[in-house]
C-alpha positions in Angstrom: -37.6 -2.5 47.8 -33.9 -2.2 48.5 -32.2 -5.3 49.7 -29.1 -6.2 51.7 -27.2 -9.4 50.9 -27.3 -12.1 53.6 -23.7 -12.9 52.9 -24.8 -16.2 51.4 -25.0 -15.9 47.6 -27.3 -18.9 47.2 -29.8 -17.6 49.9 -29.9 -14.2 48.3 -31.1 -15.9 45.1 -34.0 -17.4 47.0 -35.3 -14.3 48.7 -35.2 -11.7 45.9 -31.7 -10.5 46.5 -31.4 -10.4 50.3 -33.1 -9.0 53.4 -35.4 -6.0 53.0 -33.4 -2.9 54.1 -34.3 -1.2 57.3 -36.2 -4.1 58.6 -35.7 -6.7 61.4 -35.1 -10.4 60.8 -34.9 -13.1 63.4 -32.8 -16.3 63.0 -33.4 -19.1 65.4 -31.9 -22.6 65.9 -30.4 -25.0 68.3 -26.7 -25.2 69.3 -24.5 -26.2 66.3 -26.8 -24.9 63.5 -24.6 -21.9 62.7 -26.6 -19.0 64.0 -23.6 -17.0 65.0 -21.8 -17.8 61.8 -24.8 -16.6 59.8 -24.6 -13.3 61.7 -20.9 -12.9 61.0 -21.3 -13.5 57.3 -24.1 -11.0 57.1 -21.9 -8.4 58.9 -18.9 -9.2 56.8 -20.8 -8.6 53.5 -22.5 -5.4 54.8 -19.1 -4.0 55.9 -17.6 -5.0 52.6 -20.4 -3.1 50.8 -19.4 0.0 52.7 -22.0 0.0 55.5 -21.2 0.9 59.1 -22.1 -2.1 61.3 -22.6 -2.9 65.0 -22.8 -6.3 66.7 -24.2 -6.5 70.2 -22.5 -9.5 71.7 -24.1 -11.1 74.7 -22.3 -14.4 74.9 -18.8 -13.8 73.6 -16.0 -11.3 74.0 -14.9 -9.0 71.1 -11.8 -11.1 70.7 -13.8 -14.3 70.6 -15.9 -12.8 67.8 -12.9 -11.7 65.8 -11.1 -14.9 66.2 -14.2 -16.9 65.1 -14.4 -14.6 62.0 -10.6 -15.2 61.3 -11.2 -18.9 61.3 -13.9 -18.4 58.7 -11.6 -16.3 56.5 -13.8 -13.3 57.0 -12.4 -9.8 57.2 -14.2 -8.5 60.3 -11.0 -7.9 62.2 -9.9 -5.5 59.4 -13.3 -3.8 59.4 -13.2 -3.5 63.2 -9.7 -2.0 63.1 -10.8 0.4 60.4 -14.0 1.3 62.4 -16.5 -0.1 59.9 -17.6 -2.4 62.7 -18.4 -1.7 66.3 -18.6 -4.5 68.9 -20.8 -3.7 71.9 -19.6 -6.0 74.7 -22.5 -6.8 77.0 -21.0 -10.2 77.7 -18.3 -8.9 80.1 -20.9 -6.5 81.7 -23.2 -9.4 82.4 -20.3 -11.6 83.7 -19.1 -8.8 86.0 -22.5 -8.0 87.4 -23.1 -11.7 88.0 -19.8 -12.0 89.9 -20.7 -9.0 92.0 -24.3 -9.9 92.7 -24.3 -13.6 93.4 -21.6 -15.6 95.1 -24.0 -16.6 97.7 -23.6 -20.4 97.5 -26.4 -21.3 95.2 -24.6 -20.8 91.9 -24.5 -17.9 89.5 -27.5 -15.8 88.5 -27.4 -13.8 85.3 -28.5 -10.2 85.7 -31.4 -9.0 83.7 -30.4 -6.6 80.9 -33.0 -4.1 79.7 -33.9 -4.4 76.1 -34.7 -0.7 76.0 -31.0 0.1 76.6 -29.9 -1.5 73.3 -30.6 1.4 70.9 -28.5 3.6 73.2 -25.6 1.3 72.7 -25.6 1.6 68.9 -23.8 4.5 67.1 -25.9 6.9 65.1 -23.9 6.2 62.0 -24.5 2.5 62.0 -26.7 1.0 59.3 -26.7 -2.7 60.1 -27.1 -4.2 63.6 -26.7 -7.8 64.7 -27.8 -8.8 68.3 -26.4 -12.2 69.3 -28.0 -13.7 71.4 -31.3 -11.9 72.0 -32.4 -14.9 74.1 -30.5 -13.7 77.1 -32.8 -10.7 77.3 -35.7 -12.9 78.0 -34.3 -14.2 81.3 -36.5 -13.2 84.2 -39.2 -11.8 82.0 -42.7 -13.0 81.6 -43.7 -13.7 78.0 -45.9 -10.6 78.1 -43.0 -8.4 79.3 -40.7 -9.9 76.7 -43.1 -9.3 73.9 -43.7 -5.7 74.9 -40.0 -5.0 75.3 -39.0 -6.7 72.1 -41.8 -4.9 70.1 -40.5 -1.6 71.4 -36.9 -2.5 70.4 -37.8 -3.7 66.9 -40.0 -0.6 66.4 -37.2 1.8 67.5 -34.5 0.2 65.4 -36.7 0.2 62.4 -37.7 3.8 62.9 -34.0 4.8 63.1 -33.4 3.0 59.8 -31.3 0.1 61.1 -31.3 -3.2 59.2 -31.3 -5.7 62.2 -30.7 -9.4 62.5 -31.8 -10.9 65.8 -30.1 -14.1 66.7 -32.1 -16.2 69.2 -31.3 -19.6 70.7 -34.0 -22.2 70.2 -34.5 -22.8 74.0 -35.4 -19.1 74.7 -37.5 -18.9 71.5 -39.6 -21.9 72.7 -39.9 -20.6 76.2 -41.2 -17.3 74.9 -43.7 -19.2 72.7 -42.1 -18.0 69.4 -43.5 -14.5 70.1 -40.4 -12.8 68.6 -41.4 -14.0 65.1 -44.5 -11.8 65.3 -42.4 -8.7 65.9 -40.0 -9.1 63.0 -40.3 -8.6 59.2 -38.9 -12.0 58.5 -37.9 -15.3 60.1 -35.3 -17.9 59.4 -35.0 -21.2 61.2 -31.9 -23.4 61.3 -32.2 -27.0 62.3 -30.4 -30.3 62.5 -32.5 -33.4 61.5 -32.1 -36.9 60.1 -32.3 -37.3 56.4 -34.7 -40.2 56.0 -33.0 -41.4 52.8 -29.4 -41.4 54.1 -30.2 -41.8 57.8 -27.5 -39.2 58.5 -27.9 -36.0 60.5 -27.9 -32.9 58.3 -28.4 -29.2 58.6 -31.5 -27.5 57.1 -32.7 -24.0 56.7 -36.3 -22.9 56.5 -37.8 -19.5 55.8 -41.4 -19.4 57.2 -41.8 -15.7 56.8 -40.3 -12.8 54.8 -42.7 -10.0 54.1 -42.7 -8.4 50.6 -40.7 -11.4 49.4 -41.6 -14.4 47.4 -40.5 -17.4 49.3 -40.7 -21.2 48.8 -41.8 -23.4 51.8 -38.9 -25.8 51.4 -36.2 -27.2 53.7 -32.9 -26.0 52.2 -29.9 -28.3 52.9 -26.8 -26.4 53.9 -23.3 -27.1 55.2 -20.8 -25.2 57.4 -17.4 -25.1 55.8 -14.2 -23.3 56.5 -15.7 -20.3 54.6 -19.0 -20.3 56.5 -22.5 -21.4 55.5 -23.2 -22.7 52.0 -26.4 -23.9 50.6 -26.3 -27.2 48.9 -28.2 -28.3 45.8 -30.6 -30.8 47.4 -33.8 -29.5 48.9 -36.4 -31.4 50.9 -40.1 -30.5 50.6 -42.0 -30.0 53.9 
């Protein structure tokens, strides 16, 4: 099976070379775990390898994304300027619709965005897609509706040959009873927990599922540096 690099060399070595091509992977975690950074590294490597990429941005503007990549010394701005990278800005669309629809005194209400619209936003020549954050599409939906819509999305993107990374915040993931994991080919969890030996808070990565891939059920210690996510030597058994 052909693989795509995750953008993290040490992680590639633990999952047979990277993500299975043409499949959907979900990455979840709480705030501060580096979910967006993970997505940016994945995109940067894919663009570097000559693949046309798209990021569907639901919580940041295109300039925010490019600035974030600049800080990490990634080349996404160059890839964007050279049209190797498309940024689909649904964040501004949501903000505009919210401003128009609800200034009625009770606070802002985020408009529902239809998951079925996403494939229409992606250019036909794209090969790699990152959606950050898929959790916003669960707002206002029952778990049944979200599961059906997300199933349809993952099926269509896979049928079109896109290699997709779905970034989902932990709150939305829990509220939808972790159903998104059942619809994807693989799952990665990022977490912050206390190391019982050092009594310090540390970041850990866990891969509960990656089909057609030999994986180890271990917590992998990682750090976020000026260059992005890096796996560290120490591992903690579950």
